[in-house]
DRENZA-220129 format. One record per residue (C-alpha): residue in three letters; x, y, z; residue number from 1. Coordinates in Angstrom, 2 decimals, m for minus. Each point is the difference from the previous one (the first is absolute). Layout:
N
["ALA" [X Y Z] NUM]
...
//
This chain:
261
["UNK" [150.47 23.32 199.13] 1]
["UNK" [0.76 m1.14 2.76] 2]
["UNK" [2.63 2.45 2.26] 3]
["UNK" [1.05 m1.00 3.42] 4]
["UNK" [0.91 3.02 2.40] 5]
["UNK" [2.39 0.60 2.69] 6]
["UNK" [1.55 2.80 2.27] 7]
["UNK" [2.37 0.65 3.13] 8]
["UNK" [m2.34 2.41 2.17] 9]
["UNK" [m2.64 m3.23 0.64] 10]
["UNK" [m3.09 m0.94 m0.69] 11]
["UNK" [m1.92 2.39 1.35] 12]
["UNK" [2.13 3.02 m1.54] 13]
["UNK" [m2.02 2.75 m1.51] 14]
["UNK" [2.79 m0.23 m3.49] 15]
["UNK" [m1.18 m4.04 m0.35] 16]
["UNK" [m3.49 1.19 m0.09] 17]
["UNK" [0.88 2.79 m3.02] 18]
["UNK" [1.79 m3.01 m1.53] 19]
["UNK" [m2.77 m2.17 0.07] 20]
["UNK" [m2.13 3.05 m2.02] 21]
["UNK" [3.19 0.11 m2.66] 22]
["UNK" [m0.01 m3.98 m0.52] 23]
["UNK" [m3.69 m0.48 m0.08] 24]
["UNK" [m0.22 2.80 m2.68] 25]
["UNK" [2.78 m1.98 m1.93] 26]
["UNK" [m1.25 m3.75 0.08] 27]
["UNK" [m3.07 1.36 m1.23] 28]
["UNK" [m3.52 m1.38 0.49] 29]
["UNK" [0.48 m3.70 m0.53] 30]
["UNK" [3.25 0.29 1.96] 31]
["UNK" [1.34 m0.84 3.62] 32]
["UNK" [2.00 1.95 2.87] 33]
["UNK" [1.21 m2.37 2.32] 34]
["UNK" [1.88 1.73 3.04] 35]
["UNK" [2.82 m1.57 2.09] 36]
["UNK" [1.51 2.22 2.15] 37]
["UNK" [1.52 0.33 3.20] 38]
["UNK" [m1.74 m0.48 3.43] 39]
["UNK" [1.58 2.93 1.55] 40]
["UNK" [3.04 3.01 m1.22] 41]
["UNK" [2.89 m1.53 m1.96] 42]
["UNK" [1.54 3.55 m1.10] 43]
["UNK" [3.85 m0.50 m0.65] 44]
["UNK" [0.47 m3.47 m0.10] 45]
["UNK" [0.81 0.35 m3.72] 46]
["UNK" [0.10 m3.37 m1.68] 47]
["UNK" [0.08 m2.32 3.12] 48]
["UNK" [m1.52 m3.57 0.74] 49]
["UNK" [m1.00 m1.90 2.58] 50]
["UNK" [2.35 m2.31 m0.74] 51]
["UNK" [0.02 m1.34 3.43] 52]
["UNK" [m3.15 m0.38 1.18] 53]
["UNK" [m3.22 m0.91 m1.33] 54]
["UNK" [m2.88 2.92 m0.69] 55]
["UNK" [m3.55 m0.31 1.19] 56]
["UNK" [m2.60 1.23 m2.84] 57]
["UNK" [m3.18 0.70 0.67] 58]
["UNK" [m3.09 0.63 m2.78] 59]
["UNK" [m2.36 2.90 1.60] 60]
["UNK" [m1.72 0.52 m2.86] 61]
["UNK" [m0.71 m0.91 m3.42] 62]
["UNK" [3.61 0.57 m1.92] 63]
["UNK" [1.05 1.17 2.70] 64]
["UNK" [2.85 m1.38 2.43] 65]
["UNK" [2.85 1.19 2.85] 66]
["UNK" [3.18 m1.67 0.42] 67]
["UNK" [2.01 0.20 2.62] 68]
["UNK" [2.93 0.57 m2.15] 69]
["UNK" [1.58 2.73 m2.15] 70]
["UNK" [m1.13 0.95 m3.23] 71]
["UNK" [2.38 m2.36 m2.40] 72]
["UNK" [m1.49 m2.69 2.78] 73]
["UNK" [m3.32 1.35 m1.11] 74]
["UNK" [0.35 m0.37 m3.82] 75]
["UNK" [1.52 m3.74 0.47] 76]
["UNK" [m3.09 m0.14 2.28] 77]
["UNK" [m1.69 0.48 m2.81] 78]
["UNK" [1.62 m1.24 m3.22] 79]
["UNK" [0.19 m3.36 1.80] 80]
["UNK" [m2.97 m0.33 2.44] 81]
["UNK" [m2.58 2.12 m0.37] 82]
["UNK" [0.44 0.35 m3.92] 83]
["UNK" [1.63 m3.00 m0.33] 84]
["UNK" [m2.98 m1.82 m2.59] 85]
["UNK" [m0.70 3.36 m1.86] 86]
["UNK" [3.20 2.01 0.05] 87]
["UNK" [m0.03 4.17 m0.27] 88]
["UNK" [0.62 1.82 m3.07] 89]
["UNK" [1.24 2.99 1.91] 90]
["UNK" [1.24 0.57 3.29] 91]
["UNK" [m0.31 3.76 1.30] 92]
["UNK" [1.76 0.87 3.22] 93]
["UNK" [m1.03 3.73 1.80] 94]
["UNK" [m1.12 2.19 0.17] 95]
["UNK" [2.36 0.62 2.40] 96]
["UNK" [m0.47 2.98 2.82] 97]
["UNK" [2.99 1.95 m0.75] 98]
["UNK" [3.02 0.23 m3.23] 99]
["UNK" [1.84 m2.81 m1.40] 100]
["UNK" [1.89 2.23 m1.56] 101]
["UNK" [4.16 m0.39 0.01] 102]
["UNK" [1.71 m1.20 2.53] 103]
["UNK" [m3.09 m1.22 1.72] 104]
["UNK" [m0.94 m2.49 m2.65] 105]
["UNK" [2.84 m2.17 1.58] 106]
["UNK" [m1.61 m0.64 3.41] 107]
["UNK" [m3.93 0.21 m1.55] 108]
["UNK" [m1.73 m2.83 0.43] 109]
["UNK" [m2.40 1.04 m2.16] 110]
["UNK" [2.66 m0.52 m2.49] 111]
["UNK" [0.71 m3.41 1.56] 112]
["UNK" [m3.31 m1.14 m1.02] 113]
["UNK" [0.35 1.10 m3.68] 114]
["UNK" [3.64 m1.74 m0.25] 115]
["UNK" [m1.13 m3.19 1.10] 116]
["UNK" [m2.89 m0.30 m2.34] 117]
["UNK" [2.46 0.93 m2.58] 118]
["UNK" [1.93 m2.49 0.99] 119]
["UNK" [m3.06 m2.53 m0.05] 120]
["UNK" [m0.44 1.13 m3.47] 121]
["UNK" [m2.54 1.93 0.42] 122]
["UNK" [m1.10 3.59 m1.60] 123]
["UNK" [0.41 2.65 3.25] 124]
["UNK" [0.20 3.35 0.62] 125]
["UNK" [0.30 1.70 3.59] 126]
["UNK" [m1.82 3.60 0.42] 127]
["UNK" [0.95 2.37 3.02] 128]
["UNK" [m1.72 3.49 0.97] 129]
["UNK" [3.02 2.50 0.83] 130]
["UNK" [m1.94 2.30 2.74] 131]
["UNK" [0.79 3.34 0.77] 132]
["UNK" [m0.96 3.87 0.87] 133]
["UNK" [m2.25 m0.35 m3.28] 134]
["UNK" [m1.44 m3.30 1.57] 135]
["UNK" [m0.44 1.02 3.63] 136]
["UNK" [m3.70 2.23 m0.62] 137]
["UNK" [m1.61 m2.60 m2.50] 138]
["UNK" [m3.10 m2.01 1.14] 139]
["UNK" [2.14 m3.04 m1.50] 140]
["UNK" [3.89 0.47 0.18] 141]
["UNK" [m0.06 m3.25 m2.78] 142]
["UNK" [m2.04 2.60 m2.67] 143]
["UNK" [2.88 m0.24 m2.61] 144]
["UNK" [0.27 m3.53 m0.49] 145]
["UNK" [m4.09 m0.85 0.81] 146]
["UNK" [m0.61 2.35 m3.39] 147]
["UNK" [2.79 m0.75 m2.38] 148]
["UNK" [0.99 m3.74 1.44] 149]
["UNK" [m1.87 m2.00 m2.19] 150]
["UNK" [1.05 1.88 m3.28] 151]
["UNK" [3.67 m0.59 0.81] 152]
["UNK" [m0.56 m3.55 0.38] 153]
["UNK" [m2.02 m0.48 m3.17] 154]
["UNK" [2.68 2.01 m1.69] 155]
["UNK" [2.85 m2.34 1.50] 156]
["UNK" [m2.04 m2.62 m0.98] 157]
["UNK" [m0.58 1.00 m3.45] 158]
["UNK" [3.06 1.37 m1.18] 159]
["UNK" [2.92 m0.86 2.38] 160]
["UNK" [2.61 m3.10 m0.81] 161]
["UNK" [m0.76 m2.25 2.49] 162]
["UNK" [3.76 m1.88 m0.66] 163]
["UNK" [0.02 m3.44 1.43] 164]
["UNK" [3.01 m1.85 0.86] 165]
["UNK" [1.79 m1.39 3.36] 166]
["UNK" [m0.69 3.30 1.10] 167]
["UNK" [m3.24 1.45 m1.66] 168]
["UNK" [m0.90 4.11 0.49] 169]
["UNK" [m2.37 1.14 2.43] 170]
["UNK" [m1.30 3.63 0.21] 171]
["UNK" [0.28 2.19 2.98] 172]
["UNK" [m2.42 3.31 m0.68] 173]
["UNK" [0.35 2.74 2.63] 174]
["UNK" [m3.26 2.70 m0.09] 175]
["UNK" [1.21 3.64 1.01] 176]
["UNK" [m0.72 1.45 3.71] 177]
["UNK" [m2.84 3.10 m1.65] 178]
["UNK" [m3.71 m0.54 m0.60] 179]
["UNK" [m1.12 m2.25 m2.88] 180]
["UNK" [m0.63 3.23 m2.09] 181]
["UNK" [3.48 1.75 m0.01] 182]
["UNK" [1.42 m3.70 m0.82] 183]
["UNK" [1.84 1.25 m3.25] 184]
["UNK" [0.29 m3.19 m2.04] 185]
["UNK" [2.25 m3.33 0.13] 186]
["UNK" [3.65 m0.24 m0.48] 187]
["UNK" [2.70 m2.93 m0.45] 188]
["UNK" [2.41 0.78 2.36] 189]
["UNK" [3.14 m2.20 1.39] 190]
["UNK" [0.53 m0.68 3.63] 191]
["UNK" [1.44 3.52 2.03] 192]
["UNK" [1.85 0.44 3.32] 193]
["UNK" [m0.50 2.40 2.54] 194]
["UNK" [3.09 1.75 1.48] 195]
["UNK" [0.66 0.30 3.28] 196]
["UNK" [m2.82 m2.31 0.76] 197]
["UNK" [0.68 m3.30 2.14] 198]
["UNK" [m2.30 m2.04 2.26] 199]
["UNK" [1.88 m0.44 3.71] 200]
["UNK" [m1.29 m0.37 3.73] 201]
["UNK" [m0.95 2.05 2.48] 202]
["UNK" [0.31 m1.35 3.51] 203]
["UNK" [m2.89 m0.02 2.53] 204]
["UNK" [m0.19 m1.24 3.57] 205]
["UNK" [m3.04 m1.44 0.78] 206]
["UNK" [m2.09 0.47 3.35] 207]
["UNK" [1.74 m2.64 1.83] 208]
["UNK" [3.30 1.17 m1.16] 209]
["UNK" [0.72 m2.36 m2.99] 210]
["UNK" [1.91 0.98 m2.95] 211]
["UNK" [m1.39 m0.33 m3.03] 212]
["UNK" [0.98 1.36 m3.76] 213]
["UNK" [m2.86 1.63 m2.59] 214]
["UNK" [0.62 m0.13 m3.47] 215]
["UNK" [0.02 3.63 m1.56] 216]
["UNK" [m0.22 0.65 m3.34] 217]
["UNK" [1.15 3.49 m1.72] 218]
["UNK" [m1.84 3.04 m1.98] 219]
["UNK" [m2.51 m1.12 m2.75] 220]
["UNK" [0.16 2.86 m2.20] 221]
["UNK" [3.80 0.59 m0.99] 222]
["UNK" [m0.49 m0.28 m3.71] 223]
["UNK" [2.31 m2.60 m1.91] 224]
["UNK" [1.46 0.67 m3.34] 225]
["UNK" [m2.02 1.46 m2.43] 226]
["UNK" [m1.87 m2.58 m2.10] 227]
["UNK" [0.28 m2.68 2.79] 228]
["UNK" [m3.32 m1.20 2.10] 229]
["UNK" [0.24 2.11 3.04] 230]
["UNK" [0.69 3.41 m2.00] 231]
["UNK" [m2.72 m0.74 m2.43] 232]
["UNK" [m2.60 m0.45 3.14] 233]
["UNK" [1.06 3.12 1.36] 234]
["UNK" [m0.59 1.76 m3.07] 235]
["UNK" [m3.77 m1.91 m0.54] 236]
["UNK" [0.86 m2.42 m1.74] 237]
["UNK" [m1.48 m3.56 0.18] 238]
["UNK" [3.85 m2.41 m0.40] 239]
["UNK" [0.05 m3.05 m1.35] 240]
["UNK" [3.10 m2.13 0.26] 241]
["UNK" [1.01 m3.42 m1.59] 242]
["UNK" [1.52 m2.13 2.22] 243]
["UNK" [2.11 m3.42 0.20] 244]
["UNK" [0.81 m2.33 3.18] 245]
["UNK" [3.32 m0.13 m1.51] 246]
["UNK" [2.20 2.01 2.18] 247]
["UNK" [3.59 m1.03 m2.15] 248]
["UNK" [2.15 3.79 m0.96] 249]
["UNK" [m0.13 m1.46 m3.71] 250]
["UNK" [1.82 3.44 m0.64] 251]
["UNK" [2.89 m0.91 2.20] 252]
["UNK" [0.69 m4.11 m0.91] 253]
["UNK" [2.06 0.04 m2.89] 254]
["UNK" [2.12 2.56 1.29] 255]
["UNK" [0.24 m2.42 3.68] 256]
["UNK" [1.00 m3.08 m1.98] 257]
["UNK" [2.79 1.41 m2.24] 258]
["UNK" [1.37 1.34 3.85] 259]
["UNK" [m0.64 m3.43 1.74] 260]
["UNK" [1.08 m2.22 m3.48] 261]
//
């Protein structure tokens, strides 16, 4: 199996090294793992692409490339340049430093990379490591992902319905904020929503007196509704959420169509 990996934390991020190990195990002895990842951190860029400017790409080693762009850019570079002659069988994005559960999904560059692969017709999975008090004392805060990642990916490859069509299915996997031995199992979950957790801005002034705004996140350890992703993560479970890029609120279409004639 040929696997392309990317992330949004950057080419030197420790989570990408964890993902490379996961991908190597999945690819097998005769497989290949190729890396095309952002040269610099791209957290929070979502599904952004560098549509108005070119990006430089550099080969850093065997099957290892850094691109000055977003995760979605990196997937495009991987599919249409680096691996143009031999497309990958699977794209893995992550392992993100921090959860991409609940509303974080909408901002995540990790998700954006997996989404772009799905739009390009390639099976893809996003993987993220929830962090918290249960991971702070660990030698490797990605321990849960490192121990259980390959098993989850393998299960999805073997058992999931990889629906094709205009908006192909991809999967969002979040590992709980605990030691690997404390992981209780894997649960399929819907995307949750954290009440009263919003991104905002915090103003600061530089020593020169100029005014700047920092983007400020909200609390991450408030549980979502029972059975949804973040709630399950906080209970010690790996969450797996099937996703598509189609943003249509299908349940509202018939009603709106009737009312608008």
